[in-house]
N, C-alpha and C positions, 0 to 999 in steps of 0.2 A: 350597663356593661358589667358592673360588679356582681349583680344578681345572677347574670348568666354564667359567670365564672364560678360562683359559689354553687349554683345549681348543677353545673357540669361536674364539679369536684365531688358533690354528693352523689350524683347519679353514676359516676364512673365505677366505684366499687360495687354498686348494686348490679350493674350490667355485667361486670367482669370481676367476679369474686376472687379475692387473693388467696383463699384457703390457707390462712396462717394457722399454725398449731396453737391450741389453747392448752396451757399447762396450769398446774397449781403449785403453790409453794410448799415447802416442807412443813411450815406451821399449819397451813390449811389441811394438809394430809394428816398431821398429828391430831388436829382438832376433830376431824372426821373419824379417825380411828378410835379416839376416846369416846365419842358419841356411840360408836358401834359396839363398844364393850359393855354399854349399859344394858341391863335386862329389865323386863317388865316389873314395875313396883319400885325400882330405884328412885331416889329423890335427888333432884339437882336444884341449886339455887341460881337463878338467872337475874342479872341486874339490868334494868333499863334506865340507868341514870346518865343518859347522854343528853346533850343540849340540842335545841332545834336546828342549829346550824350544821350539826353532824348527822342529823336524822336521815338525810338522803343516802348517806353511806352506810350507816349502821342499822337502819330499819330492815332492809332486805336480809342482812345476815342474821338479825334477831328472829325474824319470821321463819327463815330456813331452819334455824336451830329449834324453834318451837315446834315446827311441823315434824322435824326428825324425832324430837322427843315424844310428841304425842303419837306418832306412828308406831313407836316402840313401846307405848303404854308406860312411859316414864312420868312420874309426878314432878311437876314444876312448881317451885316457890319463886314468885317474882316480886 
């Protein structure tokens, strides 16, 4: 019975999307704006000194930053 309830709770938003707005924080917008100010040839120092227990949260942000930097031809010191 529990599995049916959980399955229904998971399937309900898939069948009937809530269409909630997705926003970003001021800090995230400021970080993006600073990355956009960089020009080709600029150098940034990027630290990957986080622990394995926070890897699930920080790895996607780190990869997004690296992709953004490489797309703009910014040199990265890691």
